[in-house]
C-alpha positions as CSV (number, residue, x, y, z in Angstrom):
1,M,0.0,0.0,0.0
2,G,3.0,2.4,0.3
3,T,2.1,3.6,3.8
4,S,3.0,7.2,4.4
5,Q,1.5,7.9,7.8
6,E,-0.7,6.5,10.6
7,M,-3.9,7.9,12.1
8,T,-5.6,7.2,15.4
9,G,-9.0,8.7,16.4
10,A,-12.0,6.5,16.0
11,V,-9.9,3.4,16.7
12,D,-9.8,4.3,20.4
13,F,-12.9,2.2,21.1
14,V,-11.3,-0.9,19.5
15,D,-8.7,-2.3,22.0
16,S,-6.7,-4.3,19.5
17,I,-6.2,-1.5,16.9
18,N,-3.4,0.9,17.7
19,A,-3.5,3.0,14.5
20,V,-4.7,3.0,10.9
21,A,-2.0,3.0,8.2
22,V,-2.8,5.6,5.5
23,G,-1.7,5.1,1.9
24,A,-0.7,7.6,-0.7
25,E,-3.2,10.5,-1.3
26,R,-5.4,9.3,1.6
27,K,-7.1,6.7,-0.7
28,H,-6.2,3.5,1.2
29,F,-6.4,2.7,4.9
30,Q,-5.4,-0.5,6.7
31,A,-5.5,-1.7,10.3
32,T,-4.7,-5.0,11.9
33,Y,-6.9,-6.1,14.8
34,D,-7.2,-9.1,17.1
35,S,-10.4,-11.0,16.4
36,T,-10.2,-12.8,19.7
37,R,-10.6,-9.4,21.4
38,D,-12.7,-7.3,19.0
39,S,-15.3,-8.3,16.4
40,P,-14.6,-7.7,12.7
41,S,-17.7,-5.5,12.4
42,L,-16.4,-3.2,15.2
43,A,-13.0,-3.0,13.5
44,V,-14.7,-2.1,10.2
45,V,-16.6,0.8,11.8
46,A,-13.4,2.0,13.5
47,V,-11.3,2.0,10.3
48,V,-14.0,3.6,8.2
49,A,-14.7,6.3,10.8
50,T,-11.0,7.1,11.0
51,A,-10.7,7.2,7.2
52,L,-13.6,9.6,6.9
53,R,-12.4,11.6,10.0
54,R,-15.9,11.2,11.6
55,G,-17.1,9.7,14.8
56,P,-18.5,6.1,14.6
57,Q,-21.9,7.4,15.7
58,E,-21.9,9.7,12.7
59,L,-21.8,6.7,10.3
60,T,-24.8,4.7,9.0
61,P,-25.2,1.8,11.4
62,L,-23.3,-1.1,9.8
63,Q,-26.1,-3.5,10.7
64,S,-28.4,-1.6,8.4
65,V,-26.0,-2.3,5.5
66,L,-25.3,-6.0,6.1
67,D,-25.7,-8.8,8.6
68,T,-23.0,-8.0,11.2
69,D,-23.4,-11.4,12.9
70,A,-22.8,-13.1,9.6
71,L,-19.8,-10.9,8.8
72,D,-18.3,-11.7,12.2
73,E,-18.9,-15.4,11.8
74,L,-17.5,-15.5,8.3
75,T,-14.3,-13.7,9.2
76,T,-13.5,-15.0,12.7
77,E,-11.5,-18.1,13.3
78,S,-13.5,-21.0,14.7
79,A,-12.4,-23.2,17.6
80,D,-10.6,-25.5,15.1
81,G,-8.6,-22.5,13.8
82,K,-10.3,-22.0,10.5
83,A,-12.1,-18.9,9.3
84,G,-15.2,-19.3,7.2
85,C,-13.8,-17.1,4.4
86,S,-10.4,-15.7,3.8
87,C,-12.0,-12.3,3.4
88,V,-15.2,-10.5,2.7
89,T,-15.5,-7.3,0.5
90,F,-18.4,-4.9,0.5
91,C,-19.2,-1.1,0.1
92,Y,-19.9,1.0,3.2
93,E,-20.1,4.8,3.5
94,G,-18.7,5.2,-0.1
95,M,-15.7,3.0,0.7
96,E,-14.7,-0.5,-0.5
97,V,-14.1,-2.5,2.7
98,T,-12.2,-5.8,2.8
99,V,-12.1,-7.6,6.1
100,S,-10.4,-10.8,7.2
101,D,-9.9,-12.4,10.6
102,E,-7.0,-10.0,11.4
103,E,-7.1,-7.0,9.0
104,V,-9.4,-4.4,7.7
105,T,-8.5,-2.6,4.4
106,V,-10.6,0.4,3.2
107,A,-10.3,2.1,-0.2
108,K,-12.1,5.2,-1.3
109,T,-14.2,4.4,-4.3
110,E,-14.2,6.5,-7.4
111,K,-17.3,8.6,-8.0
């Protein structure tokens, strides 16, 4: 991604995310999280809010866009160490979001 800086902010409410890496021209954002401590859906909200420089409460509730329980189940490792999917990609708040069991990547979509 060619990280040029890191941001904090909205990630404060997700214990396992320290910062969001910001790519060139503020078009790509990436954060690693611990899915044993925080849900993937919570990590998504934190990274998108940070990318948009908005508070999480200012975003459309993620559960009104997709089934957050399904997202969490698909991208979290099960007791046998396997995740349901390697990653899930969807659009949220004008961003393309890709989430796995340990990483959230957000890219601004072209209008």
